[in-house]
N, C-alpha and C positions, 0 to 999 in steps of 0.2 A: 693309694700308696700304702696306707696303714695295713690293709689286708695282705698285700705282698710282703711287707716287712714281717708281719705276724707269722705267716705260714712259710715263707722261703728263707728266713734267717734261722728258723728252728723247725725243720721239716717234720719232726716227731710231734710237734704241737698240734692240738686239735681244739676246736671251740665251737660254740653254738651261737645262734643269732643274738639272744638276750645277753649272753656273756660278752660278746663283741660290742653290743650297744653300751653296756656299762663301762667297758675298757676305753672305748673311743669317744664316748659322749656324743654320739650321733644318733639320728633316728633309725629305728629298725627298718623302715622302708628303704632308706638310702643304702644301708648295709645289705639288705636282702637283694636289692637290684645288682649290686656289685658281686655278691656271692654267686648269684645265678649266672651272671655273665662269665665269671671265672670258671664256674663249673661247666657251663656250656662249651667253653673254649678248651676244656680238659685240663686246666691248670689246677683245679681243686677237685677233690673227690668228697662224696658225702655218704653217710650211713646213719642208721637209726640207733640211738642209745636210750633205751627206755622211752620216754616221750619227747626226746630232743633229737633234732636233726643236727648231726655233728659234721664239721668240715675240717679238711686237712689238705696239705699240699699233695699233688699227684707227683710222686717222686719218679714215676715212669714216663712222664711227659718229656718229649724230646728237648724242650727248652728249659727243663727244670734246673740243670746246672748253670746255664747262662743267667737265668733270672736270679738264682741264689747268689751268683757272683756279683751281679749288679747291686743287689741289696747289701752285700758285704761292703762294696765300695761306697755306696751311699751312706752307710753308717760309720765308715772309717775303720772297719775291722781290718781291712787290708793294711792300713797304716800301722795298726797295732802289731800285726804279724811282722811287717817289714822292720819296724823299729825295735821290737822287743825280742823276738825269737832268734833272729839271725845272730851268729857269732856269740852266743851266750854260754856255750859249753856243750856238754853231751846231751842234747835235747832229743827226746823220742817223739813227743807229740805235745800239742797245745789245744786246749778247749776254752771256749768262752761261754760264760753264763751271764745273762742279763735279760731282764724283762722289758719288752717293747710294747708301748701303747701309743695313743695319740700324742702324748707329750714326749714320746720317744723312750724315756727311761723311767722305770719305777724304782730301780735300785742300781747301784754301781755295777759296771761290768766287772766280772771276775775272770781273770786270765789264769787258768790252771795249767801249769807246765809240768810235764813228766820228764824228769831227766836227772842227771848227776853232774857234779862239779860245775854248778852254775855260779857265775860271778854275780853275787847278790848286790854289790854296790852298783855295778853296771845295769843290772835289771831294774833296780830302784830308780836310777837316773832316767833310763829310757821309758819306764812306765810313767813317770811323772811328765816327761816330755810328750809322750803319746796322749796322755789324758788331756793335756792342754791343746794339742793339735786337733783332737776329735771333740773337744768340749764336753767330755763325759768323765765322771769319776771312774777310776780304774784301779782295781786291787789285784796284785799278782801273788800267786801261791806256787811254791815248788813242791812237788810230791815225787817220791821214788817211782821209777818205771813199773815196778811190780804192783803198784796200787791203781794202775789205770783201769783194769777190768772192773774191780769193785766200784770205782768212781763212776764209770759208765753205767753200771747196773743201778746205782743209787741216784744218778742224775741224768735221766733220759732226756731232759730238756737241754742238756749241754750241746754245744755246737763245736764239732771238730774243725779247727781252723788251720791246723798245720800238722803234718805227719812227716817224719824223717823217712824218706824213700831211699833205701840203700842203693847206691849206684852200681850199675852192672859193670863188671869188668870183662874185658875181652881177653881171651887166652892168647 
């Protein structure tokens, strides 16, 4: 489960065997077996980086979106989205930052919301409730929509969890 969480919550993440051993506190043999199984199934891809074999999620796998969705539900990310983003104001998008390991969290989740006219009191109340529901620390930040691109560029580990999809109007 830890490998799925690591690679499918943050598909841009990559890691190598020894790094996973340190993060998960498990033997390299057990991790290697799982990495090989996931790679053989096509869920992970690997490549050489200097003297390390790196692994990452195969974002082209037909089940990628389904597995990613299951991992979000497992960690409570869907609850955060439902409780915090809806009815908050003019929200363009929301990203989540949070490190996952065998203990689940190394740091608090950070919910970064790009939008305007956000009800801060409402956001604070819902953030606190969401943190209790998912049993994780959660910090929310509001940034202007025009700062989204620099944020993505400087935070490749961030996970897009919500994007305002303009509704199509029929003529």
